[in-house]
Each structure stands twice: as C-alpha cells, then as structure tokens.
N, CA, C and O atoms as a GROMACS GRO file, in nm:
protein
  428
    1MET      N    1   0.721   2.181   0.057
    1MET     CA    2   0.590   2.170   0.119
    1MET      C    3   0.598   2.062   0.225
    1MET      O    4   0.650   1.954   0.200
    2GLU      N    5   0.548   2.090   0.342
    2GLU     CA    6   0.545   1.994   0.452
    2GLU      C    7   0.429   1.898   0.437
    2GLU      O    8   0.326   1.932   0.377
    3LEU      N    9   0.444   1.779   0.490
    3LEU     CA   10   0.339   1.678   0.488
    3LEU      C   11   0.210   1.735   0.545
    3LEU      O   12   0.102   1.712   0.490
    4ARG      N   13   0.219   1.810   0.654
    4ARG     CA   14   0.100   1.865   0.717
    4ARG      C   15   0.021   1.953   0.621
    4ARG      O   16  -0.101   1.965   0.634
    5GLU      N   17   0.088   2.014   0.526
    5GLU     CA   18   0.019   2.098   0.430
    5GLU      C   19  -0.060   2.016   0.328
    5GLU      O   20  -0.153   2.068   0.266
    6TYR      N   21  -0.025   1.889   0.311
    6TYR     CA   22  -0.101   1.801   0.221
    6TYR      C   23  -0.221   1.738   0.290
    6TYR      O   24  -0.317   1.697   0.224
    7GLU      N   25  -0.217   1.729   0.423
    7GLU     CA   26  -0.327   1.668   0.496
    7GLU      C   27  -0.454   1.749   0.475
    7GLU      O   28  -0.454   1.872   0.485
    8GLY      N   29  -0.563   1.677   0.447
    8GLY     CA   30  -0.691   1.744   0.428
    8GLY      C   31  -0.711   1.804   0.291
    8GLY      O   32  -0.814   1.866   0.265
    9ILE      N   33  -0.614   1.786   0.202
    9ILE     CA   34  -0.624   1.839   0.065
    9ILE      C   35  -0.647   1.722  -0.029
    9ILE      O   36  -0.576   1.622  -0.020
   10THR      N   37  -0.743   1.733  -0.116
   10THR     CA   38  -0.770   1.626  -0.210
   10THR      C   39  -0.665   1.623  -0.320
   10THR      O   40  -0.594   1.721  -0.343
   11THR      N   41  -0.657   1.510  -0.386
   11THR     CA   42  -0.566   1.497  -0.500
   11THR      C   43  -0.597   1.603  -0.604
   11THR      O   44  -0.507   1.663  -0.662
   12GLU      N   45  -0.725   1.626  -0.630
   12GLU     CA   46  -0.765   1.729  -0.727
   12GLU      C   47  -0.712   1.866  -0.687
   12GLU      O   48  -0.664   1.941  -0.772
   13GLN      N   49  -0.721   1.900  -0.560
   13GLN     CA   50  -0.671   2.030  -0.514
   13GLN      C   51  -0.519   2.038  -0.528
   13GLN      O   52  -0.466   2.142  -0.567
   14ILE      N   53  -0.450   1.930  -0.495
   14ILE     CA   54  -0.303   1.928  -0.510
   14ILE      C   55  -0.266   1.949  -0.656
   14ILE      O   56  -0.176   2.028  -0.686
   15HIS      N   57  -0.334   1.881  -0.746
   15HIS     CA   58  -0.305   1.895  -0.889
   15HIS      C   59  -0.333   2.036  -0.938
   15HIS      O   60  -0.258   2.091  -1.018
   16ARG      N   61  -0.441   2.095  -0.889
   16ARG     CA   62  -0.481   2.228  -0.936
   16ARG      C   63  -0.393   2.339  -0.878
   16ARG      O   64  -0.363   2.436  -0.948
   17THR      N   65  -0.352   2.327  -0.751
   17THR     CA   66  -0.286   2.440  -0.686
   17THR      C   67  -0.138   2.419  -0.652
   17THR      O   68  -0.066   2.516  -0.632
   18LEU      N   69  -0.092   2.296  -0.644
   18LEU     CA   70   0.044   2.272  -0.597
   18LEU      C   71   0.133   2.202  -0.699
   18LEU      O   72   0.242   2.250  -0.730
   19ASP      N   73   0.087   2.090  -0.751
   19ASP     CA   74   0.171   2.010  -0.841
   19ASP      C   75   0.082   1.927  -0.933
   19ASP      O   76   0.028   1.824  -0.891
   20PRO      N   77   0.065   1.970  -1.057
   20PRO     CA   78  -0.025   1.899  -1.148
   20PRO      C   79   0.020   1.757  -1.180
   20PRO      O   80  -0.061   1.678  -1.229
   21GLN      N   81   0.145   1.721  -1.156
   21GLN     CA   82   0.197   1.589  -1.188
   21GLN      C   83   0.208   1.498  -1.068
   21GLN      O   84   0.248   1.382  -1.082
   22TRP      N   85   0.172   1.547  -0.948
   22TRP     CA   86   0.191   1.469  -0.825
   22TRP      C   87   0.110   1.341  -0.828
   22TRP      O   88  -0.006   1.338  -0.870
   23ASN      N   89   0.175   1.231  -0.781
   23ASN     CA   90   0.110   1.101  -0.770
   23ASN      C   91   0.155   1.038  -0.639
   23ASN      O   92   0.274   1.014  -0.619
   24LEU      N   93   0.061   1.013  -0.550
   24LEU     CA   94   0.094   0.955  -0.419
   24LEU      C   95   0.177   0.829  -0.433
   24LEU      O   96   0.272   0.808  -0.358
   25TRP      N   97   0.141   0.745  -0.528
   25TRP     CA   98   0.202   0.612  -0.539
   25TRP      C   99   0.345   0.616  -0.587
   25TRP      O  100   0.423   0.527  -0.554
   26THR      N  101   0.382   0.716  -0.664
   26THR     CA  102   0.519   0.725  -0.714
   26THR      C  103   0.601   0.834  -0.645
   26THR      O  104   0.723   0.825  -0.638
   27ASP      N  105   0.533   0.937  -0.594
   27ASP     CA  106   0.603   1.050  -0.534
   27ASP      C  107   0.602   1.050  -0.382
   27ASP      O  108   0.687   1.114  -0.320
   28GLY      N  109   0.507   0.979  -0.322
   28GLY     CA  110   0.495   0.984  -0.178
   28GLY      C  111   0.443   1.120  -0.134
   28GLY      O  112   0.387   1.195  -0.214
   29CYS      N  113   0.462   1.150  -0.010
   29CYS     CA  114   0.416   1.279   0.045
   29CYS      C  115   0.538   1.360   0.086
   29CYS      O  116   0.619   1.313   0.166
   30PRO      N  117   0.551   1.481   0.034
   30PRO     CA  118   0.662   1.566   0.077
   30PRO      C  119   0.663   1.581   0.229
   30PRO      O  120   0.562   1.613   0.290
   31GLY      N  121   0.779   1.557   0.288
   31GLY     CA  122   0.792   1.563   0.433
   31GLY      C  123   0.754   1.434   0.502
   31GLY      O  124   0.766   1.423   0.624
   32GLY      N  125   0.708   1.335   0.426
   32GLY     CA  126   0.666   1.206   0.484
   32GLY      C  127   0.746   1.093   0.423
   32GLY      O  128   0.856   1.114   0.372
   33GLU      N  129   0.690   0.974   0.429
   33GLU     CA  130   0.758   0.857   0.377
   33GLU      C  131   0.756   0.854   0.224
   33GLU      O  132   0.660   0.899   0.161
   34SER      N  133   0.862   0.803   0.167
   34SER     CA  134   0.865   0.776   0.024
   34SER      C  135   0.794   0.644   0.000
   34SER      O  136   0.776   0.566   0.094
   35PRO      N  137   0.751   0.617  -0.124
   35PRO     CA  138   0.693   0.485  -0.152
   35PRO      C  139   0.787   0.370  -0.114
   35PRO      O  140   0.741   0.266  -0.066
   36GLU      N  141   0.916   0.388  -0.134
   36GLU     CA  142   1.012   0.283  -0.100
   36GLU      C  143   1.015   0.260   0.051
   36GLU      O  144   1.027   0.146   0.096
   37GLN      N  145   1.006   0.366   0.130
   37GLN     CA  146   1.005   0.351   0.276
   37GLN      C  147   0.878   0.281   0.323
   37GLN      O  148   0.882   0.198   0.413
   38VAL      N  149   0.764   0.314   0.262
   38VAL     CA  150   0.640   0.246   0.295
   38VAL      C  151   0.651   0.098   0.260
   38VAL      O  152   0.610   0.012   0.338
   39GLY      N  153   0.707   0.068   0.142
   39GLY     CA  154   0.726  -0.070   0.101
   39GLY      C  155   0.815  -0.146   0.198
   39GLY      O  156   0.786  -0.261   0.231
   40ALA      N  157   0.922  -0.084   0.244
   40ALA     CA  158   1.012  -0.150   0.340
   40ALA      C  159   0.940  -0.175   0.472
   40ALA      O  160   0.960  -0.280   0.534
   41ARG      N  161   0.858  -0.081   0.516
   41ARG     CA  162   0.782  -0.100   0.640
   41ARG      C  163   0.685  -0.217   0.626
   41ARG      O  164   0.673  -0.299   0.717
   42LEU      N  165   0.616  -0.225   0.512
   42LEU     CA  166   0.522  -0.335   0.492
   42LEU      C  167   0.594  -0.467   0.469
   42LEU      O  168   0.542  -0.572   0.504
   43ASP      N  169   0.714  -0.464   0.412
   43ASP     CA  170   0.794  -0.586   0.400
   43ASP      C  171   0.821  -0.646   0.538
   43ASP      O  172   0.814  -0.768   0.555
   44ARG      N  173   0.850  -0.560   0.636
   44ARG     CA  174   0.876  -0.610   0.772
   44ARG      C  175   0.749  -0.672   0.832
   44ARG      O  176   0.756  -0.776   0.897
   45VAL      N  177   0.635  -0.609   0.809
   45VAL     CA  178   0.508  -0.663   0.858
   45VAL      C  179   0.481  -0.799   0.794
   45VAL      O  180   0.446  -0.895   0.863
   46LEU      N  181   0.498  -0.807   0.662
   46LEU     CA  182   0.471  -0.932   0.591
   46LEU      C  183   0.566  -1.043   0.633
   46LEU      O  184   0.525  -1.159   0.644
   47ALA      N  185   0.693  -1.009   0.657
   47ALA     CA  186   0.789  -1.110   0.702
   47ALA      C  187   0.750  -1.165   0.838
   47ALA      O  188   0.758  -1.286   0.863
   48LYS      N  189   0.707  -1.077   0.926
   48LYS     CA  190   0.663  -1.121   1.059
   48LYS      C  191   0.538  -1.209   1.047
   48LYS      O  192   0.528  -1.311   1.114
   49ALA      N  193   0.444  -1.168   0.963
   49ALA     CA  194   0.321  -1.246   0.945
   49ALA      C  195   0.352  -1.382   0.884
   49ALA      O  196   0.299  -1.484   0.929
   50ALA      N  197   0.438  -1.386   0.782
   50ALA     CA  198   0.471  -1.512   0.715
   50ALA      C  199   0.544  -1.607   0.811
   50ALA      O  200   0.531  -1.728   0.799
   51GLY      N  201   0.621  -1.553   0.904
   51GLY     CA  202   0.696  -1.634   0.998
   51GLY      C  203   0.612  -1.685   1.115
   51GLY      O  204   0.661  -1.762   1.197
   52HIS      N  205   0.489  -1.641   1.121
   52HIS     CA  206   0.400  -1.680   1.231
   52HIS      C  207   0.362  -1.828   1.226
   52HIS      O  208   0.339  -1.890   1.330
   53GLY      N  209   0.356  -1.885   1.107
   53GLY     CA  210   0.326  -2.026   1.094
   53GLY      C  211   0.179  -2.061   1.086
   53GLY      O  212   0.142  -2.177   1.101
   54GLY      N  213   0.095  -1.963   1.064
   54GLY     CA  214  -0.048  -1.990   1.053
   54GLY      C  215  -0.117  -1.870   0.992
   54GLY      O  216  -0.053  -1.778   0.940
   55ASP      N  217  -0.248  -1.871   1.000
   55ASP     CA  218  -0.325  -1.760   0.945
   55ASP      C  219  -0.305  -1.635   1.030
   55ASP      O  220  -0.296  -1.642   1.152
   56VAL      N  221  -0.297  -1.520   0.963
   56VAL     CA  222  -0.277  -1.391   1.028
   56VAL      C  223  -0.372  -1.292   0.964
   56VAL      O  224  -0.387  -1.290   0.842
   57ALA      N  225  -0.436  -1.210   1.045
   57ALA     CA  226  -0.522  -1.103   0.993
   57ALA      C  227  -0.449  -0.971   1.005
   57ALA      O  228  -0.396  -0.938   1.111
   58LEU      N  229  -0.446  -0.896   0.896
   58LEU     CA  230  -0.389  -0.762   0.898
   58LEU      C  231  -0.504  -0.663   0.885
   58LEU      O  232  -0.587  -0.674   0.795
   59VAL      N  233  -0.509  -0.568   0.974
   59VAL     CA  234  -0.609  -0.462   0.970
   59VAL      C  235  -0.532  -0.331   0.967
   59VAL      O  236  -0.452  -0.303   1.057
   60ALA      N  237  -0.557  -0.249   0.865
   60ALA     CA  238  -0.480  -0.126   0.851
   60ALA      C  239  -0.553  -0.030   0.760
   60ALA      O  240  -0.662  -0.058   0.710
   61HIS      N  241  -0.492   0.084   0.739
   61HIS     CA  242  -0.540   0.184   0.644
   61HIS      C  243  -0.536   0.122   0.504
   61HIS      O  244  -0.447   0.043   0.473
   62GLY      N  245  -0.632   0.157   0.422
   62GLY     CA  246  -0.643   0.098   0.288
   62GLY      C  247  -0.518   0.112   0.203
   62GLY      O  248  -0.481   0.018   0.132
   63HIS      N  249  -0.452   0.228   0.210
   63HIS     CA  250  -0.332   0.245   0.129
   63HIS      C  251  -0.221   0.149   0.174
   63HIS      O  252  -0.150   0.093   0.091
   64ALA      N  253  -0.207   0.130   0.305
   64ALA     CA  254  -0.106   0.037   0.355
   64ALA      C  255  -0.137  -0.105   0.311
   64ALA      O  256  -0.047  -0.180   0.274
   65LEU      N  257  -0.264  -0.143   0.314
   65LEU     CA  258  -0.302  -0.277   0.270
   65LEU      C  259  -0.278  -0.296   0.121
   65LEU      O  260  -0.241  -0.405   0.078
   66ARG      N  261  -0.298  -0.191   0.044
   66ARG     CA  262  -0.271  -0.201  -0.100
   66ARG      C  263  -0.122  -0.222  -0.125
   66ARG      O  264  -0.084  -0.300  -0.212
   67VAL      N  265  -0.037  -0.152  -0.048
   67VAL     CA  266   0.108  -0.173  -0.059
   67VAL      C  267   0.143  -0.315  -0.012
   67VAL      O  268   0.229  -0.380  -0.072
   68ALA      N  269   0.078  -0.362   0.093
   68ALA     CA  270   0.104  -0.499   0.141
   68ALA      C  271   0.074  -0.600   0.031
   68ALA      O  272   0.151  -0.694   0.010
   69GLY      N  273  -0.038  -0.582  -0.039
   69GLY     CA  274  -0.072  -0.672  -0.149
   69GLY      C  275   0.033  -0.668  -0.260
   69GLY      O  276   0.073  -0.772  -0.312
   70ALA      N  277   0.076  -0.549  -0.294
   70ALA     CA  278   0.177  -0.534  -0.399
   70ALA      C  279   0.309  -0.598  -0.358
   70ALA      O  280   0.369  -0.672  -0.436
   71ARG      N  281   0.353  -0.571  -0.237
   71ARG     CA  282   0.481  -0.625  -0.192
   71ARG      C  283   0.474  -0.777  -0.176
   71ARG      O  284   0.573  -0.846  -0.198
   72TRP      N  285   0.356  -0.830  -0.137
   72TRP     CA  286   0.341  -0.975  -0.123
   72TRP      C  287   0.374  -1.045  -0.254
   72TRP      O  288   0.436  -1.152  -0.254
   73ILE      N  289   0.332  -0.986  -0.366
   73ILE     CA  290   0.357  -1.048  -0.496
   73ILE      C  291   0.477  -0.986  -0.567
   73ILE      O  292   0.490  -0.993  -0.689
   74GLU      N  293   0.565  -0.926  -0.488
   74GLU     CA  294   0.695  -0.877  -0.533
   74GLU      C  295   0.688  -0.762  -0.632
   74GLU      O  296   0.777  -0.745  -0.715
   75LEU      N  297   0.581  -0.681  -0.624
   75LEU     CA  298   0.574  -0.557  -0.700
   75LEU      C  299   0.632  -0.445  -0.613
   75LEU      O  300   0.635  -0.459  -0.491
   76PRO      N  301   0.676  -0.336  -0.674
   76PRO     CA  302   0.718  -0.222  -0.592
   76PRO      C  303   0.597  -0.165  -0.518
   76PRO      O  304   0.483  -0.192  -0.554
   77ALA      N  305   0.623  -0.087  -0.416
   77ALA     CA  306   0.515  -0.026  -0.338
   77ALA      C  307   0.416   0.049  -0.427
   77ALA      O  308   0.296   0.048  -0.402
   78ALA      N  309   0.467   0.113  -0.532
   78ALA     CA  310   0.380   0.187  -0.624
   78ALA      C  311   0.277   0.097  -0.690
   78ALA      O  312   0.173   0.145  -0.736
   79GLY      N  313   0.302  -0.033  -0.696
   79GLY     CA  314   0.206  -0.127  -0.752
   79GLY      C  315   0.076  -0.130  -0.675
   79GLY      O  316  -0.027  -0.170  -0.729
   80GLY      N  317   0.078  -0.087  -0.550
   80GLY     CA  318  -0.044  -0.079  -0.471
   80GLY      C  319  -0.146   0.016  -0.532
   80GLY      O  320  -0.266   0.002  -0.510
   81GLY      N  321  -0.097   0.111  -0.609
   81GLY     CA  322  -0.186   0.204  -0.676
   81GLY      C  323  -0.271   0.138  -0.783
   81GLY      O  324  -0.369   0.197  -0.830
   82ARG      N  325  -0.236   0.018  -0.822
   82ARG     CA  326  -0.312  -0.058  -0.922
   82ARG      C  327  -0.406  -0.160  -0.860
   82ARG      O  328  -0.476  -0.232  -0.930
   83LEU      N  329  -0.408  -0.165  -0.726
   83LEU     CA  330  -0.493  -0.261  -0.655
   83LEU      C  331  -0.604  -0.184  -0.583
   83LEU      O  332  -0.584  -0.136  -0.472
   84ARG      N  333  -0.718  -0.172  -0.645
   84ARG     CA  334  -0.830  -0.102  -0.582
   84ARG      C  335  -0.872  -0.180  -0.458
   84ARG      O  336  -0.877  -0.303  -0.458
   85LEU      N  337  -0.903  -0.107  -0.352
   85LEU     CA  338  -0.946  -0.170  -0.229
   85LEU      C  339  -1.058  -0.086  -0.168
   85LEU      O  340  -1.036   0.027  -0.125
   86ASP      N  341  -1.177  -0.143  -0.165
   86ASP     CA  342  -1.292  -0.075  -0.108
   86ASP      C  343  -1.296  -0.092   0.043
   86ASP      O  344  -1.225  -0.176   0.100
   87THR      N  345  -1.381  -0.013   0.108
   87THR     CA  346  -1.399  -0.020   0.252
   87THR      C  347  -1.465  -0.152   0.292
   87THR      O  348  -1.555  -0.200   0.224
   88ALA      N  349  -1.421  -0.207   0.403
   88ALA     CA  350  -1.481  -0.326   0.465
   88ALA      C  351  -1.485  -0.447   0.372
   88ALA      O  352  -1.586  -0.518   0.366
   89THR      N  353  -1.377  -0.469   0.300
   89THR     CA  354  -1.366  -0.586   0.214
   89THR      C  355  -1.262  -0.682   0.272
   89THR      O  356  -1.187  -0.647   0.363
   90VAL      N  357  -1.260  -0.800   0.218
   90VAL     CA  358  -1.164  -0.902   0.261
   90VAL      C  359  -1.075  -0.938   0.143
   90VAL      O  360  -1.122  -0.958   0.031
   91SER      N  361  -0.947  -0.945   0.171
   91SER     CA  362  -0.850  -0.991   0.072
   91SER      C  363  -0.769  -1.103   0.136
   91SER      O  364  -0.748  -1.104   0.257
   92VAL      N  365  -0.724  -1.195   0.054
   92VAL     CA  366  -0.649  -1.310   0.106
   92VAL      C  367  -0.519  -1.323   0.028
   92VAL      O  368  -0.518  -1.337  -0.094
   93LEU      N  369  -0.410  -1.318   0.102
   93LEU     CA  370  -0.278  -1.342   0.044
   93LEU      C  371  -0.238  -1.483   0.081
   93LEU      O  372  -0.261  -1.528   0.193
   94GLY      N  373  -0.178  -1.553  -0.011
   94GLY     CA  374  -0.142  -1.691   0.018
   94GLY      C  375  -0.034  -1.741  -0.075
   94GLY      O  376   0.046  -1.664  -0.128
   95TYR      N  377  -0.034  -1.872  -0.094
   95TYR     CA  378   0.069  -1.938  -0.174
   95TYR      C  379   0.005  -2.031  -0.275
   95TYR      O  380  -0.100  -2.090  -0.251
   96GLU      N  381   0.070  -2.043  -0.389
   96GLU     CA  382   0.036  -2.144  -0.488
   96GLU      C  383   0.167  -2.200  -0.541
   96GLU      O  384   0.251  -2.126  -0.594
   97HIS      N  385   0.185  -2.330  -0.527
   97HIS     CA  386   0.308  -2.396  -0.569
   97HIS      C  387   0.432  -2.329  -0.509
   97HIS      O  388   0.535  -2.316  -0.575
   98GLY      N  389   0.419  -2.286  -0.384
   98GLY     CA  390   0.531  -2.226  -0.314
   98GLY      C  391   0.558  -2.081  -0.346
   98GLY      O  392   0.651  -2.021  -0.293
   99ARG      N  393   0.476  -2.023  -0.433
   99ARG     CA  394   0.494  -1.881  -0.470
   99ARG      C  395   0.385  -1.798  -0.406
   99ARG      O  396   0.271  -1.844  -0.391
  100ARG      N  397   0.419  -1.676  -0.368
  100ARG     CA  398   0.320  -1.586  -0.310
  100ARG      C  399   0.222  -1.540  -0.417
  100ARG      O  400   0.262  -1.500  -0.527
  101VAL      N  401   0.093  -1.547  -0.384
  101VAL     CA  402  -0.012  -1.506  -0.476
  101VAL      C  403  -0.120  -1.429  -0.399
  101VAL      O  404  -0.128  -1.437  -0.276
  102ILE      N  405  -0.201  -1.357  -0.472
  102ILE     CA  406  -0.321  -1.297  -0.416
  102ILE      C  407  -0.435  -1.395  -0.446
  102ILE      O  408  -0.472  -1.414  -0.562
  103GLN      N  409  -0.489  -1.457  -0.342
  103GLN     CA  410  -0.594  -1.556  -0.360
  103GLN      C  411  -0.731  -1.490  -0.378
  103GLN      O  412  -0.815  -1.540  -0.453
  104ALA      N  413  -0.753  -1.380  -0.311
  104ALA     CA  414  -0.878  -1.304  -0.324
  104ALA      C  415  -0.844  -1.158  -0.297
  104ALA      O  416  -0.759  -1.128  -0.213
  105TRP      N  417  -0.910  -1.069  -0.368
  105TRP     CA  418  -0.882  -0.927  -0.348
  105TRP      C  419  -1.012  -0.848  -0.354
  105TRP      O  420  -1.093  -0.865  -0.445
  106ASN      N  421  -1.031  -0.763  -0.256
  106ASN     CA  422  -1.143  -0.670  -0.254
  106ASN      C  423  -1.277  -0.741  -0.255
  106ASN      O  424  -1.373  -0.693  -0.315
  107SER      N  425  -1.284  -0.858  -0.189
  107SER     CA  426  -1.407  -0.938  -0.185
  107SER      C  427  -1.502  -0.885  -0.078
  107SER      O  428  -1.611  -0.940  -0.060
   0.00000   0.00000   0.00000
C-alpha cells in the first residue's frame, strides 16, 4: 500500500479495511518514513536547537512535536505516541541537573 492511499483515511478505517493491527507509532506509514527515520530527523532538529545557545521555539505538526518530546528525553520515536498533545498548547523542553527533561507538556 502506498502512503498516498493512507492519506485521508482514519485509523478506524485502516483497522477495519486494511490492517487491524496497524499502529502509526510503531509501524509508520507504508511508503513513507519509518518511526526510526522520523526520530532521526527530529534528532537533527533537536541537536541544532540545543546548539543554538539560547531559547528556541519549534513550531510543527503535532505528531512531529510528540516525537521531538520523546527523543528529547531519550525515548524511541514511538514514545511520542504516549505524549498527548492538543492543538495550540505550549510545551517546554529543558534541563534539570544537566539532564534533558520535559518541563511542561501540553499546557
């Protein structure tokens, strides 16, 4: 199945008609990026942001921001599936005792 065939189809429709076990966070999109590839892409963004030397704002699609949160705290990209993120919220990634932490999420 091509990625384009998944566009515009809800998870419920995919489960009912294509693959009852499909999970975006662990399976990715057929014909598109794997979760590991998305994680690697967000790792590059986070490295650039961390190297900036000051505050940085990231604005992106909610799924990408969820992966960014997961990767910031060293979870696999699939960990983003456990970080609910509503529309127009603010999240803050930072440090505590030199370790990366989520200071605020979905505020």
